[in-house]
N, C-alpha and C positions, 0 to 999 in steps of 0.2 A: 504494500500500500504506500502510495506517495505521501509525503509530508503535506498536510493541509496548509494553504496560504493564510496569511493574516486575515484577509477578508472572509475566508471560509470560517475561520474560528470566531470572528466577530459576528458573523451571520448566525452561527450556532448559538452564541451567547444571547443575541437578540431574540432568536426563536424560543429559547428556553424561558426568557423573561416574558415574552408574549403569551406563551402557553400558561405560565404561572398566573397571569391576569385572568385567565378563563375559569379558574376555580371559583365556585360560588361561595365557599367557606373561607372566611378571613384567615383562620389559623393555618389552613393548608396552603392558601395563596401566599401568605407571608413566609411560611416554612420553605416553600418551593423557591421563592425569590432568594431567600437567605442562603439556601443550600447551593443554588446556582452560583451566586457571587462568591461564596466561600470556596467552591470547587475550582473556579477559574483563578482565584487568587493563589490557591494552593499549587496549581499547575503552571503558574505564570513563569516560574524559573526553569522550566524544563528546557533542555537544550539538545538532548539526544533525539535524532529523527524518529527512531522507533518508539520512544516513550511519548513523543508528541502525537504520533499517529495512533498509538494505543489510547491515549487520553481522549483524542478527538473521536475515535470510534466508540469509546465508552460514553461520551457526551451525546453522540447521535443516538445510541441505544436508550439513554435516559430521556432524550427528547421524545422518542416514540412511546415510552412508558408513560411519560407525563401527559402526552396527548390522549392516550387511551384513558388514563385516570381522570382527566378533566372531563371527558365525555361521560364516563360513568358517574362521576360526582354531579354533573349537571342533570342527569336523569333522575337522581335521587336527592336533589337539593332540598334542604328543609324549607318549609313554607314561611317560617319566621326568620327574619334576618338577625344576624349577630349584632350586639350593641356596637361593635366596632365598625359595622357597615352602615349604621344609621347616621344620616346627616342631620345635625341639629341646627 
């Protein structure tokens, strides 16, 4: 597998954050955002091509999982909003 370009990595990051916004539950939405940011910061210092490719492939797999989970959560979203989602 070829090493992903900077634009591909940034696109993955944005896609993960976009998918996180689709979760109807505040706690899951914030956890997904926080986990995405933490994972990218953790892998920011990678320099070996194979480890970068491996991390990128893992990120793509996590994106697919997050998309599926966002769909499932939207189907079974609670009728009542969380207090964190209510605009006062």
